[in-house]
C-alpha atoms as an extended CHARMM CRD file, in Angstrom:
* protein
*
        93  EXT
         1         1  UNK       CA            100.0400000000      100.7350000000      115.4620000000  PROA      1               0.0000000000
         2         2  UNK       CA            101.9930000000       97.6740000000      114.3760000000  PROA      2               0.0000000000
         3         3  UNK       CA            105.3900000000       97.0920000000      115.9310000000  PROA      3               0.0000000000
         4         4  UNK       CA            108.0720000000       94.4410000000      115.9560000000  PROA      4               0.0000000000
         5         5  UNK       CA            110.7380000000       94.1720000000      118.6330000000  PROA      5               0.0000000000
         6         6  UNK       CA            113.9100000000       92.0590000000      118.5520000000  PROA      6               0.0000000000
         7         7  UNK       CA            112.5120000000       89.5290000000      116.0550000000  PROA      7               0.0000000000
         8         8  UNK       CA            114.7130000000       86.5450000000      115.2570000000  PROA      8               0.0000000000
         9         9  UNK       CA            113.4660000000       83.6790000000      113.1220000000  PROA      9               0.0000000000
        10        10  UNK       CA            115.4000000000       80.4200000000      113.0600000000  PROA      10              0.0000000000
        11        11  UNK       CA            115.1000000000       77.4550000000      110.7470000000  PROA      11              0.0000000000
        12        12  UNK       CA            117.1740000000       74.2670000000      110.5090000000  PROA      12              0.0000000000
        13        13  UNK       CA            118.6990000000       75.1590000000      113.9180000000  PROA      13              0.0000000000
        14        14  UNK       CA            121.6300000000       76.7880000000      112.1250000000  PROA      14              0.0000000000
        15        15  UNK       CA            120.2210000000       79.5370000000      109.9450000000  PROA      15              0.0000000000
        16        16  UNK       CA            118.4250000000       82.5930000000      111.1980000000  PROA      16              0.0000000000
        17        17  UNK       CA            117.1750000000       86.0340000000      110.2580000000  PROA      17              0.0000000000
        18        18  UNK       CA            117.3930000000       88.9840000000      112.6470000000  PROA      18              0.0000000000
        19        19  UNK       CA            115.0260000000       91.8070000000      111.7250000000  PROA      19              0.0000000000
        20        20  UNK       CA            115.1660000000       95.5110000000      112.6040000000  PROA      20              0.0000000000
        21        21  UNK       CA            112.5060000000       96.9040000000      114.9200000000  PROA      21              0.0000000000
        22        22  UNK       CA            109.5280000000       98.3920000000      113.0690000000  PROA      22              0.0000000000
        23        23  UNK       CA            106.8160000000      100.8190000000      114.2310000000  PROA      23              0.0000000000
        24        24  UNK       CA            103.9930000000      101.6540000000      111.8170000000  PROA      24              0.0000000000
        25        25  UNK       CA            100.9770000000      103.8410000000      112.4720000000  PROA      25              0.0000000000
        26        26  UNK       CA             97.6010000000      102.8390000000      111.0180000000  PROA      26              0.0000000000
        27        27  UNK       CA             97.4260000000      103.7040000000      107.3240000000  PROA      27              0.0000000000
        28        28  UNK       CA            101.2120000000      103.8140000000      106.9210000000  PROA      28              0.0000000000
        29        29  UNK       CA            103.0220000000      102.1510000000      104.0540000000  PROA      29              0.0000000000
        30        30  UNK       CA            106.1990000000      100.1030000000      104.3060000000  PROA      30              0.0000000000
        31        31  UNK       CA            108.5230000000       99.1860000000      101.4510000000  PROA      31              0.0000000000
        32        32  UNK       CA            110.7130000000       96.1520000000      102.0710000000  PROA      32              0.0000000000
        33        33  UNK       CA            113.7090000000       95.8540000000       99.7420000000  PROA      33              0.0000000000
        34        34  UNK       CA            116.5330000000       93.3520000000       99.6710000000  PROA      34              0.0000000000
        35        35  UNK       CA            118.3090000000       90.6810000000       97.7320000000  PROA      35              0.0000000000
        36        36  UNK       CA            116.8870000000       87.2100000000       97.3280000000  PROA      36              0.0000000000
        37        37  UNK       CA            117.1210000000       85.1470000000      100.5030000000  PROA      37              0.0000000000
        38        38  UNK       CA            117.4900000000       87.9570000000      103.0530000000  PROA      38              0.0000000000
        39        39  UNK       CA            114.1160000000       87.3440000000      104.7320000000  PROA      39              0.0000000000
        40        40  UNK       CA            111.5880000000       89.7160000000      103.1260000000  PROA      40              0.0000000000
        41        41  UNK       CA            108.9110000000       87.0410000000      102.7070000000  PROA      41              0.0000000000
        42        42  UNK       CA            109.7730000000       85.5270000000      106.0810000000  PROA      42              0.0000000000
        43        43  UNK       CA            109.1170000000       88.8850000000      107.7460000000  PROA      43              0.0000000000
        44        44  UNK       CA            105.7840000000       89.1750000000      105.9320000000  PROA      44              0.0000000000
        45        45  UNK       CA            104.8500000000       85.7070000000      107.1860000000  PROA      45              0.0000000000
        46        46  UNK       CA            105.9150000000       86.5130000000      110.7600000000  PROA      46              0.0000000000
        47        47  UNK       CA            103.7850000000       89.6570000000      111.1070000000  PROA      47              0.0000000000
        48        48  UNK       CA            100.3600000000       87.9630000000      110.7140000000  PROA      48              0.0000000000
        49        49  UNK       CA            101.4950000000       84.9160000000      112.6810000000  PROA      49              0.0000000000
        50        50  UNK       CA            101.9090000000       82.5050000000      109.7600000000  PROA      50              0.0000000000
        51        51  UNK       CA            105.3780000000       81.8030000000      111.1970000000  PROA      51              0.0000000000
        52        52  UNK       CA            106.4980000000       82.1200000000      114.8130000000  PROA      52              0.0000000000
        53        53  UNK       CA            109.6950000000       83.9520000000      115.7660000000  PROA      53              0.0000000000
        54        54  UNK       CA            112.3050000000       82.2910000000      117.9560000000  PROA      54              0.0000000000
        55        55  UNK       CA            112.5760000000       85.5130000000      119.9650000000  PROA      55              0.0000000000
        56        56  UNK       CA            110.9630000000       88.9190000000      119.9810000000  PROA      56              0.0000000000
        57        57  UNK       CA            107.4690000000       90.3320000000      119.9320000000  PROA      57              0.0000000000
        58        58  UNK       CA            105.0040000000       91.5040000000      117.2880000000  PROA      58              0.0000000000
        59        59  UNK       CA            102.1740000000       93.7230000000      118.5070000000  PROA      59              0.0000000000
        60        60  UNK       CA             99.1090000000       95.4290000000      117.0700000000  PROA      60              0.0000000000
        61        61  UNK       CA             97.7960000000       98.2810000000      119.2080000000  PROA      61              0.0000000000
        62        62  UNK       CA             99.9920000000       96.9660000000      122.0590000000  PROA      62              0.0000000000
        63        63  UNK       CA             98.4190000000       93.4760000000      121.9000000000  PROA      63              0.0000000000
        64        64  UNK       CA            100.7590000000       90.6150000000      121.0020000000  PROA      64              0.0000000000
        65        65  UNK       CA             99.8100000000       89.0060000000      117.6900000000  PROA      65              0.0000000000
        66        66  UNK       CA             99.9330000000       85.6370000000      119.4710000000  PROA      66              0.0000000000
        67        67  UNK       CA             97.0970000000       86.8180000000      121.7430000000  PROA      67              0.0000000000
        68        68  UNK       CA             94.7900000000       87.6700000000      118.8250000000  PROA      68              0.0000000000
        69        69  UNK       CA             92.5300000000       84.8010000000      117.7900000000  PROA      69              0.0000000000
        70        70  UNK       CA             90.4280000000       84.0470000000      114.7240000000  PROA      70              0.0000000000
        71        71  UNK       CA             88.3710000000       87.0010000000      113.5180000000  PROA      71              0.0000000000
        72        72  UNK       CA             90.1960000000       89.4720000000      115.7510000000  PROA      72              0.0000000000
        73        73  UNK       CA             93.4530000000       88.6700000000      113.9620000000  PROA      73              0.0000000000
        74        74  UNK       CA             91.7730000000       88.8080000000      110.5430000000  PROA      74              0.0000000000
        75        75  UNK       CA             90.2160000000       92.2000000000      111.3290000000  PROA      75              0.0000000000
        76        76  UNK       CA             93.5370000000       93.6150000000      112.5280000000  PROA      76              0.0000000000
        77        77  UNK       CA             95.5300000000       92.8390000000      109.3730000000  PROA      77              0.0000000000
        78        78  UNK       CA             95.1540000000       92.9860000000      105.6280000000  PROA      78              0.0000000000
        79        79  UNK       CA             97.5120000000       90.4870000000      104.0280000000  PROA      79              0.0000000000
        80        80  UNK       CA             97.7950000000       90.0340000000      100.2790000000  PROA      80              0.0000000000
        81        81  UNK       CA            100.0680000000       87.4640000000       98.6770000000  PROA      81              0.0000000000
        82        82  UNK       CA            100.9180000000       88.6290000000       95.1630000000  PROA      82              0.0000000000
        83        83  UNK       CA            102.4480000000       86.5760000000       92.3970000000  PROA      83              0.0000000000
        84        84  UNK       CA            104.8370000000       88.5230000000       90.2350000000  PROA      84              0.0000000000
        85        85  UNK       CA            107.6180000000       87.9930000000       87.7160000000  PROA      85              0.0000000000
        86        86  UNK       CA            111.2040000000       89.1350000000       88.0680000000  PROA      86              0.0000000000
        87        87  UNK       CA            112.7010000000       90.5730000000       84.9000000000  PROA      87              0.0000000000
        88        88  UNK       CA            116.1760000000       92.0700000000       84.8230000000  PROA      88              0.0000000000
        89        89  UNK       CA            116.2150000000       92.2240000000       88.6540000000  PROA      89              0.0000000000
        90        90  UNK       CA            113.2300000000       94.6180000000       88.7030000000  PROA      90              0.0000000000
        91        91  UNK       CA            109.8810000000       93.7210000000       90.2130000000  PROA      91              0.0000000000
        92        92  UNK       CA            106.8700000000       94.5720000000       88.0610000000  PROA      92              0.0000000000
        93        93  UNK       CA            103.4840000000       94.5060000000       89.7820000000  PROA      93              0.0000000000
């Protein structure tokens, strides 16, 4: 299970994103929708630890992502960065 709790990410000491709590069972899918600039990519960078939240906790199987090191972290997550083109406000993959 992957879960996030009370995640807030801050940048430039003035701007921040506050994210809803998420709980996903293994094999689940999650669709993240929102306008440009609302934090979709930031959330996807927070989950595998590419960015660090100001507050809150991200866990995999009840282990904090910050406690997972090297291969353990890589084995726990599949992360794919896709390049796509926006046309008429629709995303085509």
